[in-house]
VEXDREN-2710 file (C-alpha; in Angstrom, 1 decimal):
% VEXDREN-2710
k/r/px/py/pz
1/MET/-9.0/-30.1/-1.2
2/SER/-12.3/-31.9/-1.2
3/ILE/-15.0/-31.5/1.5
4/ARG/-14.7/-35.1/2.7
5/PHE/-10.9/-34.6/3.1
6/LYS/-11.4/-31.6/5.2
7/VAL/-14.2/-33.1/7.3
8/LEU/-11.7/-36.1/7.8
9/ILE/-9.0/-33.7/8.8
10/VAL/-11.2/-32.2/11.5
11/CYS/-12.1/-35.6/12.6
12/MET/-8.7/-36.6/13.2
13/GLY/-7.9/-33.5/15.0
14/PHE/-10.6/-34.2/17.3
15/ILE/-9.4/-37.6/18.0
16/ILE/-5.8/-36.6/18.4
17/ILE/-6.9/-33.8/21.0
18/THR/-8.9/-36.5/22.9
19/VAL/-6.0/-38.7/23.1
20/CYS/-3.7/-35.9/24.1
21/VAL/-6.2/-35.2/27.0
22/GLY/-6.3/-38.6/27.9
23/VAL/-2.5/-38.9/28.0
24/PHE/-2.4/-35.8/30.2
25/SER/-5.1/-37.4/32.4
26/HIS/-3.2/-40.7/32.6
27/ASN/0.0/-38.7/33.6
28/GLN/-2.2/-37.0/36.3
29/GLU/-3.4/-40.2/37.4
30/ILE/0.0/-41.6/37.8
31/ASN/1.0/-38.5/39.9
32/LEU/-1.8/-39.3/42.2
33/GLY/-0.7/-42.8/42.5
34/LYS/2.9/-41.6/43.4
35/LEU/1.2/-39.3/45.8
36/ALA/-0.5/-42.0/47.2
37/LEU/2.7/-44.0/47.7
38/ASN/4.2/-41.0/49.3
39/ILE/1.5/-40.8/51.8
40/TYR/1.9/-44.6/52.3
41/ASP/5.7/-43.9/53.0
42/GLU/4.8/-41.1/55.4
43/ALA/2.3/-43.5/57.2
44/PHE/5.1/-46.0/57.7
45/VAL/6.7/-43.2/59.8
46/GLY/4.1/-44.3/62.4
47/VAL/5.5/-47.7/62.1
48/ASN/9.1/-46.6/62.6
49/TYR/8.2/-44.5/65.7
50/ALA/6.3/-47.6/67.2
51/HIS/9.5/-49.3/66.7
52/LYS/11.5/-46.6/68.4
53/SER/9.0/-46.6/71.0
54/GLN/9.4/-50.3/71.7
55/SER/13.3/-50.2/71.4
56/ALA/13.3/-47.2/74.1
57/PHE/11.2/-49.3/76.4
58/ILE/13.4/-52.3/75.8
59/ARG/16.6/-50.4/76.3
60/PHE/14.8/-49.4/79.8
61/MET/14.0/-52.9/80.7
62/GLY/17.7/-53.8/80.2
63/THR/18.6/-51.6/83.0
64/HIS/17.1/-53.8/85.8
65/ASP/19.4/-56.5/87.4
66/SER/17.3/-59.3/86.7
67/LYS/14.1/-59.9/84.8
68/ASP/12.6/-61.9/87.8
69/SER/13.8/-59.4/90.2
70/ALA/11.0/-57.7/92.4
71/VAL/12.7/-54.4/92.2
72/ILE/14.2/-52.6/89.3
73/THR/15.8/-49.1/88.7
74/LYS/13.4/-46.3/88.3
75/LEU/13.2/-44.9/84.8
76/ASP/15.2/-41.6/84.4
77/GLY/13.7/-38.4/83.1
78/ALA/15.7/-38.4/79.6
79/GLN/14.6/-42.0/79.0
80/PHE/11.0/-41.1/79.8
81/GLY/11.0/-38.1/77.7
82/ARG/12.2/-40.1/74.6
83/LEU/9.6/-42.8/75.2
84/VAL/6.8/-40.4/75.5
85/ASP/7.8/-38.5/72.6
86/ASN/7.9/-41.6/70.4
87/LEU/4.6/-42.6/71.4
88/ASP/3.3/-39.1/70.6
89/ILE/4.6/-39.3/67.0
90/ALA/3.3/-42.8/66.7
91/ILE/-0.2/-41.6/67.8
92/GLU/0.0/-39.0/65.3
93/ARG/1.0/-41.2/62.4
94/ALA/-1.4/-43.8/63.2
95/MET/-3.2/-45.4/60.1
96/SER/-6.0/-46.9/62.1
97/ASP/-8.2/-46.0/65.0
98/LYS/-7.3/-49.3/66.7
99/GLY/-3.4/-48.5/66.5
100/ARG/-4.1/-45.0/67.6
101/ASP/-6.2/-46.3/70.7
102/LEU/-3.5/-48.8/71.6
103/ALA/-0.7/-46.2/71.6
104/LYS/-2.7/-43.8/73.6
105/LYS/-3.3/-46.7/76.1
106/ILE/0.7/-47.4/76.4
107/ARG/1.4/-43.8/76.7
108/ALA/-1.3/-43.4/79.4
109/GLN/0.1/-46.7/81.2
110/ILE/3.7/-45.3/81.3
111/ILE/2.8/-41.9/82.5
112/THR/0.5/-43.5/85.3
113/LEU/3.1/-46.1/86.3
114/ARG/5.7/-43.2/86.5
115/ALA/3.4/-41.1/88.6
116/GLU/2.3/-43.9/90.9
117/SER/6.0/-45.0/91.6
118/PRO/7.6/-42.2/93.5
119/GLY/10.2/-44.6/94.9
120/THR/13.2/-45.8/93.2
121/ALA/12.0/-49.2/92.0
122/LEU/9.3/-50.5/89.4
123/VAL/7.5/-53.7/89.5
124/PRO/8.7/-56.1/86.7
125/ALA/5.2/-57.6/86.2
126/GLN/3.9/-53.8/85.3
127/LEU/6.7/-53.6/83.0
128/GLN/6.1/-57.0/81.4
129/GLU/2.4/-55.9/80.6
130/ILE/3.5/-52.8/79.0
131/ASP/6.2/-54.8/76.9
132/THR/3.3/-57.1/75.8
133/GLU/1.3/-54.1/74.6
134/MET/4.3/-52.7/72.9
135/ASN/4.6/-55.9/70.9
136/ARG/1.0/-55.5/69.9
137/LEU/1.4/-51.8/68.9
138/VAL/4.3/-52.8/66.6
139/ASP/2.3/-55.6/65.1
140/ARG/-0.7/-53.4/64.7
141/TYR/1.1/-50.4/63.0
142/THR/3.0/-53.0/60.8
143/ALA/-0.3/-54.6/59.7
144/ASP/-2.0/-51.3/59.1
145/GLY/0.9/-50.1/56.9
146/PHE/0.8/-53.1/54.7
147/ALA/-2.9/-53.0/54.4
148/TYR/-2.7/-49.2/53.5
149/ARG/-0.1/-50.0/50.8
150/ILE/-2.1/-52.7/49.3
151/HIS/-5.2/-50.4/49.3
152/SER/-3.1/-47.8/47.6
153/SER/-2.1/-50.0/44.8
154/GLU/-5.6/-51.1/44.3
155/ILE/-6.7/-47.5/43.9
156/VAL/-4.0/-46.8/41.4
157/ALA/-4.8/-49.9/39.4
158/THR/-8.7/-49.0/39.4
159/SER/-8.0/-45.6/38.3
160/ARG/-5.9/-46.8/35.4
161/LYS/-8.7/-49.3/34.5
162/TRP/-11.3/-46.6/34.3
163/LEU/-8.9/-44.1/32.6
164/THR/-8.4/-47.0/29.9
165/PHE/-12.3/-47.3/29.6
166/VAL/-12.6/-43.4/29.1
167/LEU/-10.0/-43.0/26.5
168/ALA/-11.3/-46.0/24.5
169/GLY/-14.8/-44.6/25.0
170/ALA/-13.6/-41.1/23.9
171/VAL/-11.9/-42.4/20.8
172/LEU/-15.1/-44.4/19.8
173/PHE/-17.2/-41.4/20.4
174/ALA/-15.0/-39.4/18.2
175/ILE/-15.0/-42.0/15.2
176/ALA/-18.8/-42.2/15.7
177/ALA/-19.2/-38.4/15.7
178/ALA/-17.0/-37.9/12.7
179/PHE/-19.1/-40.6/10.8
180/ILE/-22.4/-38.9/11.7
181/PHE/-20.9/-35.7/10.8
182/GLN/-19.8/-36.8/7.5
183/ARG/-23.1/-38.5/6.7
184/SER/-25.0/-35.5/7.9
185/VAL/-23.2/-32.6/6.5
186/VAL/-20.9/-33.9/3.7
187/PRO/-23.9/-35.1/1.2
188/PRO/-26.0/-31.9/1.3
189/ILE/-22.9/-29.8/0.8
190/ILE/-21.9/-31.9/-2.1
191/GLN/-25.7/-31.6/-3.4
192/ALA/-25.5/-27.8/-3.0
193/VAL/-22.1/-27.5/-4.9
194/THR/-23.5/-29.8/-7.6
195/VAL/-26.9/-27.6/-8.0
196/ALA/-24.7/-24.5/-7.8
197/MET/-22.5/-25.8/-10.9
198/ALA/-25.7/-26.9/-12.7
199/ILE/-27.2/-23.6/-12.2
200/GLU/-24.1/-21.9/-13.6
201/ARG/-24.1/-24.0/-16.7
202/GLY/-27.9/-22.8/-17.0
203/LYS/-29.5/-25.9/-15.9
204/LEU/-32.7/-24.7/-13.7
205/ASP/-34.7/-28.0/-13.3
206/ASN/-32.4/-29.5/-10.6
207/LYS/-34.1/-31.5/-8.0
208/ILE/-33.1/-30.3/-4.4
209/GLU/-34.0/-32.3/-1.4
210/ALA/-33.7/-30.5/1.8
211/LYS/-34.1/-33.3/4.3
212/GLY/-34.0/-33.1/8.1
213/GLY/-33.1/-29.7/10.0
214/GLY/-30.2/-27.4/10.9
215/GLU/-28.1/-25.1/8.7
216/THR/-27.6/-27.7/5.8
217/ALA/-31.3/-28.0/5.2
218/LEU/-31.6/-24.1/5.2
219/LEU/-28.7/-23.9/2.8
220/LEU/-30.5/-26.4/0.5
221/SER/-34.0/-24.6/1.0
222/ALA/-32.4/-21.1/0.3
223/LEU/-30.5/-22.7/-2.8
224/ALA/-34.0/-24.0/-4.2
225/GLN/-35.7/-20.6/-3.7
226/MET/-32.7/-19.0/-5.4
227/GLN/-33.1/-21.4/-8.5
228/THR/-36.8/-20.7/-8.7
229/SER/-36.2/-17.0/-8.4
230/ILE/-33.4/-17.2/-11.2
231/ALA/-35.8/-19.2/-13.5
232/TYR/-38.7/-16.6/-12.9
233/ASN/-36.3/-13.9/-13.6
234/ILE/-34.8/-15.5/-16.7
235/ARG/-38.3/-16.2/-18.1
236/ARG/-39.4/-12.7/-17.4
237/ILE/-36.0/-11.1/-19.1
238/GLU/-36.7/-13.6/-22.0
239/GLU/-40.3/-12.2/-22.4
240/GLU/-39.0/-8.6/-21.9
241/THR/-36.3/-9.3/-24.4
242/ARG/-38.7/-10.7/-27.0
243/ARG/-41.3/-7.7/-26.4
244/ALA/-38.5/-5.4/-26.8
245/GLU/-37.2/-7.1/-30.0
246/ARG/-40.7/-6.9/-31.3
247/GLU/-41.0/-3.1/-30.6
248/ARG/-37.6/-2.7/-32.0
249/ILE/-38.6/-4.4/-35.2
250/ALA/-41.9/-2.5/-35.1
251/ASN/-40.2/0.8/-34.7
252/GLN/-37.6/-0.1/-37.5
253/THR/-40.2/-1.1/-39.8
254/LYS/-42.3/2.1/-39.1
255/SER/-39.2/4.3/-39.5
256/GLU/-38.1/2.5/-42.9
257/PHE/-41.9/2.9/-43.9
258/LEU/-41.8/6.6/-43.0
259/THR/-38.4/7.0/-44.6
260/ASN/-39.5/5.3/-47.9
261/MET/-42.8/7.2/-47.9
262/SER/-41.0/10.5/-47.2
263/HIS/-38.7/9.8/-50.4
264/GLU/-41.9/8.6/-52.5
265/LEU/-43.7/11.8/-51.4
266/ARG/-41.2/14.6/-51.8
267/THR/-40.9/13.9/-55.4
268/PRO/-44.7/14.4/-56.3
269/MET/-44.7/17.3/-53.6
270/HIS/-42.1/19.3/-55.4
271/ALA/-43.9/18.8/-58.5
272/ILE/-47.3/20.0/-57.1
273/LEU/-45.4/23.2/-55.5
274/GLY/-43.6/23.6/-58.9
275/PHE/-47.0/23.5/-60.8
276/SER/-48.6/25.6/-58.2
277/ARG/-46.0/28.4/-58.5
278/GLN/-46.3/28.3/-62.4
279/ALA/-50.2/28.4/-61.9
280/ILE/-50.0/31.5/-59.6
281/ALA/-47.3/33.1/-62.3
282/ARG/-50.0/32.7/-64.9
283/VAL/-53.0/33.7/-63.2
284/GLN/-51.8/36.8/-61.4
285/PRO/-51.6/38.8/-64.6
286/VAL/-55.2/37.8/-65.6
287/GLY/-56.6/39.3/-62.0
288/ASP/-58.5/36.1/-60.8
289/GLU/-58.2/36.7/-57.0
290/LYS/-60.2/33.6/-56.2
291/LEU/-58.3/31.3/-58.2
292/THR/-55.0/32.9/-57.1
293/THR/-55.9/32.5/-53.6
294/MET/-56.8/29.0/-54.0
295/LEU/-53.4/28.3/-55.6
296/GLY/-51.6/30.1/-52.7
297/ASN/-53.3/27.8/-50.1
298/ILE/-52.1/24.6/-52.1
299/GLN/-48.5/26.4/-52.1
300/VAL/-48.8/26.8/-48.3
301/SER/-50.1/23.4/-47.6
302/GLY/-47.6/21.8/-49.8
303/ASN/-44.7/23.7/-48.1
304/ARG/-46.1/22.4/-44.7
305/LEU/-46.1/18.9/-45.9
306/LEU/-42.8/19.1/-47.6
307/HIS/-41.6/20.6/-44.0
308/LEU/-43.1/17.5/-42.3
309/LEU/-41.5/15.1/-44.8
310/ASN/-38.1/16.7/-44.6
311/MET/-38.4/16.4/-40.6
312/LEU/-39.2/12.8/-41.0
313/LEU/-36.2/12.1/-43.2
314/ASP/-34.1/14.2/-40.6
315/LEU/-35.4/12.0/-37.9
316/SER/-34.6/8.9/-39.6
317/LYS/-31.0/9.9/-40.5
318/LEU/-30.5/10.8/-36.9
319/GLU/-31.7/7.6/-35.5
320/ALA/-29.7/5.6/-38.1
321/GLY/-26.5/7.7/-37.0
322/MET/-26.3/9.2/-40.5
323/ALA/-26.8/12.8/-39.7
324/GLY/-23.4/13.7/-40.8
325/PHE/-22.6/16.7/-38.5
326/GLU/-20.0/19.1/-39.4
327/PHE/-18.4/20.1/-36.2
328/ASP/-16.7/23.5/-36.0
329/LYS/-15.4/25.7/-33.0
330/ARG/-17.5/28.9/-32.9
331/ASP/-19.8/30.9/-30.7
332/ILE/-23.0/29.6/-29.7
333/ARG/-24.4/32.9/-29.8
334/LYS/-24.3/32.9/-33.5
335/ALA/-26.8/30.0/-33.8
336/ILE/-29.0/31.8/-31.0
337/ASP/-28.9/34.9/-33.2
338/GLN/-29.9/33.0/-36.4
339/MET/-32.9/31.4/-34.3
340/LEU/-34.0/34.9/-33.1
341/LEU/-33.9/36.1/-36.7
342/GLU/-36.0/33.4/-37.9
343/THR/-38.5/33.4/-35.2
344/GLN/-38.9/37.1/-35.0
345/PRO/-42.1/37.2/-37.0
346/LEU/-43.8/34.6/-34.8
347/ALA/-42.6/36.5/-31.5
348/GLN/-43.8/39.8/-33.0
349/ALA/-47.1/38.5/-33.8
350/LYS/-47.9/37.4/-30.2
351/GLN/-45.8/40.5/-28.8
352/ILE/-43.5/38.1/-27.2
353/GLN/-40.0/39.3/-26.1
354/ILE/-37.0/36.9/-26.1
355/VAL/-34.2/37.9/-23.8
356/VAL/-30.7/36.3/-23.8
357/HIS/-28.5/36.3/-20.5
358/ALA/-25.0/35.6/-21.0
359/HIS/-22.6/37.5/-18.7
360/ASN/-18.9/36.5/-18.4
361/VAL/-19.6/33.1/-19.7
362/PRO/-17.6/31.3/-22.4
363/THR/-19.6/30.7/-25.3
364/VAL/-17.5/29.0/-27.9
365/LEU/-17.6/25.2/-28.2
366/MET/-17.7/22.7/-30.8
367/TYR/-20.9/22.0/-32.6
368/ASP/-22.8/21.8/-35.9
369/TYR/-24.2/25.1/-36.6
370/LYS/-27.1/24.1/-39.0
371/SER/-28.2/21.3/-36.4
372/MET/-28.0/23.4/-33.3
373/VAL/-30.0/26.1/-35.2
374/GLN/-32.6/23.7/-35.8
375/VAL/-32.7/22.7/-32.0
376/PHE/-33.0/26.3/-30.9
377/MET/-35.6/26.7/-33.5
378/ASN/-37.8/23.6/-32.5
379/ILE/-37.8/24.6/-28.9
380/VAL/-38.3/28.4/-29.1
381/SER/-40.9/28.1/-31.7
382/ASN/-42.9/25.8/-29.3
383/ALA/-42.3/28.2/-26.4
384/ILE/-43.7/30.9/-28.9
385/LYS/-46.7/28.7/-29.7
386/PHE/-47.8/27.8/-26.1
387/SER/-46.8/31.2/-24.4
388/PRO/-49.6/34.0/-23.5
389/VAL/-49.5/37.3/-25.6
390/GLY/-47.1/39.8/-24.1
391/SER/-45.1/37.4/-22.2
392/GLU/-41.2/36.8/-22.2
393/ILE/-39.0/34.2/-23.0
394/ASN/-35.6/33.9/-21.2
395/ILE/-32.5/32.1/-22.5
396/THR/-29.7/31.8/-19.9
397/LEU/-26.3/30.5/-20.7
398/SER/-23.9/29.4/-17.9
399/GLU/-21.0/27.4/-17.0
400/ALA/-21.6/23.6/-16.0
401/SER/-20.3/20.1/-16.3
402/ILE/-21.4/16.7/-17.5
403/GLU/-21.2/14.0/-14.4
404/GLY/-19.0/16.5/-12.8
405/THR/-16.0/15.5/-15.3
406/THR/-16.7/17.4/-18.7
407/PRO/-16.8/21.2/-18.8
408/SER/-19.9/22.1/-20.5
409/LEU/-22.2/24.9/-21.3
410/LEU/-25.8/24.9/-19.9
411/CYS/-28.6/26.6/-22.1
412/ARG/-31.9/27.3/-20.1
413/ILE/-34.8/28.3/-22.3
414/GLN/-37.8/29.2/-20.2
415/ASP/-41.2/30.2/-21.2
416/ALA/-44.5/31.4/-19.3
417/GLY/-46.7/29.0/-21.0
418/VAL/-49.1/26.3/-19.7
419/GLY/-46.2/23.8/-18.5
420/ILE/-46.0/20.1/-18.7
421/PRO/-47.5/17.5/-16.4
422/GLU/-44.9/15.8/-14.4
423/HIS/-45.6/12.3/-15.7
424/GLU/-45.0/13.6/-19.3
425/LEU/-41.7/15.4/-18.9
426/GLU/-39.6/12.6/-20.5
427/LEU/-42.5/11.5/-23.0
428/VAL/-42.4/14.8/-24.8
429/PHE/-39.0/13.9/-26.4
430/ASP/-40.6/10.6/-28.2
431/LYS/-41.6/10.8/-31.7
432/PHE/-45.3/12.0/-32.4
433/VAL/-46.0/12.8/-28.8
434/GLN/-47.3/16.0/-27.6
435/SER/-48.1/17.2/-24.0
436/SER/-51.8/16.8/-22.9
437/LYS/-51.9/20.4/-22.2
438/THR/-51.1/21.4/-25.8
439/LYS/-52.9/18.9/-27.8
440/SER/-55.7/21.3/-28.3
441/GLY/-53.5/24.4/-28.9
442/ALA/-51.7/25.5/-31.9
443/GLY/-51.0/21.9/-32.9
444/GLY/-47.8/20.2/-34.2
445/THR/-46.3/17.1/-35.6
446/GLY/-44.8/15.8/-32.2
447/LEU/-41.3/15.5/-34.1
448/GLY/-39.6/18.8/-33.1
449/LEU/-38.4/17.8/-29.7
450/ALA/-37.6/14.3/-30.7
451/ILE/-35.3/15.7/-33.4
452/ALA/-33.8/18.2/-30.8
453/LYS/-33.0/15.2/-28.5
454/GLN/-31.1/13.2/-31.2
455/ILE/-29.1/16.1/-32.2
456/VAL/-27.9/17.2/-28.7
457/GLU/-27.1/13.6/-27.9
458/GLY/-25.3/13.5/-31.2
459/HIS/-23.2/16.2/-29.7
460/ARG/-22.5/14.0/-26.7
461/GLY/-24.7/16.5/-24.6
462/LYS/-28.0/16.0/-22.6
463/ILE/-31.5/17.5/-22.8
464/TRP/-34.3/17.7/-20.1
465/VAL/-37.0/19.6/-19.5
466/GLU/-38.7/20.6/-15.9
467/ASN/-41.5/23.0/-15.0
468/ALA/-40.7/26.6/-14.1
469/THR/-42.1/28.6/-11.1
470/PRO/-44.7/30.1/-11.1
471/SER/-45.5/28.8/-14.6
472/GLY/-44.2/27.7/-18.0
473/ALA/-41.7/25.0/-18.9
474/CYS/-38.0/25.3/-18.9
475/PHE/-35.9/23.2/-21.4
476/ASN/-32.2/22.7/-20.4
477/LEU/-29.5/21.9/-23.1
478/LEU/-26.0/20.7/-21.6
479/LEU/-23.5/21.0/-24.3
480/PRO/-19.6/20.1/-23.8
481/TYR/-17.2/22.6/-25.0
482/GLU/-15.1/19.8/-26.7
483/TYR/-16.7/17.2/-28.8
484/ARG/-15.4/13.7/-28.1
485/VAL/-15.9/10.8/-30.3
END
C-alpha cells in the first residue's frame, strides 16, 4: 500500500468523522427545535386557561336575569374559586409581561368586586368592564402564543442554516488539511524512501533537500547525515582493506622469500657442516688444537644457523596450513618429560629447578607429540634464559574449558624473570618480535613464541601470557581434550 493511498485513507476518515459529528449535531439541533415546539405547546396552556377564565366569567354572567338589570345574582363560592384558579394558571403560563399584567389586573378586579359587594347583587356595569378586560386577555394570550411559535420556528431555521454552514466549512477544512498534509508530508517521505533504496544499492551521492521544519525535515537531515557517515566509513574501510591487502601481500612475499631462502641456504649449510666435520676428523689426529677450535666454532655456528633455517621453514608451513600434525591420544606428561630431558643442561647451568604440578587432573588428550614438545621447549627455554640463577619455574596443570563449552586442559608455565610490559603481552607472539626487557639479554630470533602460537591454534587451543606476581611471566596454554576438525 503506497504512502499516498494511506494518507488518502486517513483524510477520508477525518472527513467521515466530521460528517458524523455534523449529523449528530444536526439531530441534536432538531431535538432542540422539537423541545422549543414543546415549550410553545406548554405556553398555549396559558391561552387555554385564559379561555377557561373567560368561559367561567361568561357562565357567571349568564346567571343574572337581564343584561340591563341593575341587580344580578351574587357569584357563589364555587364559581369564584374556579375563576380565580383559572386566572392564577393563566398568570403563571403567561408568555409576555403585558399578558401577565392584564391577567393580574382582572384577578384583582374580581377579588375586589367580590370583597366590596357583601350583599346579594352585583352591578352589571362593573361586570361588563371585567368582560371587556377578559376579551382583551384572550386576544393578548392568543397573539403572544402565535408570536412565540413564529419565533421558535425562526430559531430552528436559523440553527439549521448555521449548522449547514458549519458542516460545509468542516468538510472544506478537512479537504484543505488533507491536501496540505499530502503536500507537506508525502514528498519528503517519498524522497527519504528513494534515497534509502539508492543507499542500499550503493549510491552515496544522493541529493537530499531538507526544506522547512518539523519531523520530516529532521528525518531528511538524519538521512543526509547517515549517508555522509556511511560514505566516510566505506572510504575508511576501503583504505583499511587496501592497506591490509598490501600488508598481506608484503607478508606473503616475505614468507615466500624466507621459505625460498631457507631452502636455498639449507643445502650449502649441510655441505659446510659436513666439510667441517670431515676437517675436524682429520685435524684431531694431528693435534692442532687451534685449528680444531676454529673448526668447532664453524660447526656450532653452522648448527645454530641450520636451526634458524629449520624454524623459518616450520613457521612457513604452519602459516600455510601445511604442518601435517599427527594427532594421537596420549598423556601430555610425556611431552613435558621430553622437554625436561632436553632442557636439563640449560636449567642445571643456572641452578634452576623446574617443578610440575598435576594432582588428580586428567592429562590424556589428542595432540601431536613432536609439535607439542617443541611448544614446551620454546616457552621453557625462554623462561630459563630470562630467569635469575637459582630460581624456580612452575608448570601447573588443571582442568578448564574453552568458551565454557569445550573441556580442556590448562597448562600454566610461570617463571621468576623480568616479566613483559603490559602493552607487549600480545606482540610477543608476532614473528621476529622480542620484549623490550629481553632484547639486551640472552638474545633470540623472535620466532619461538610465534611457532608455539601457530601450533597451539592448530590444535584448536589458545595461548596467552600475563605478568605474574611478584615478578616474572606466566604463559597459559589451553588445549582441548578432543581435537575437532
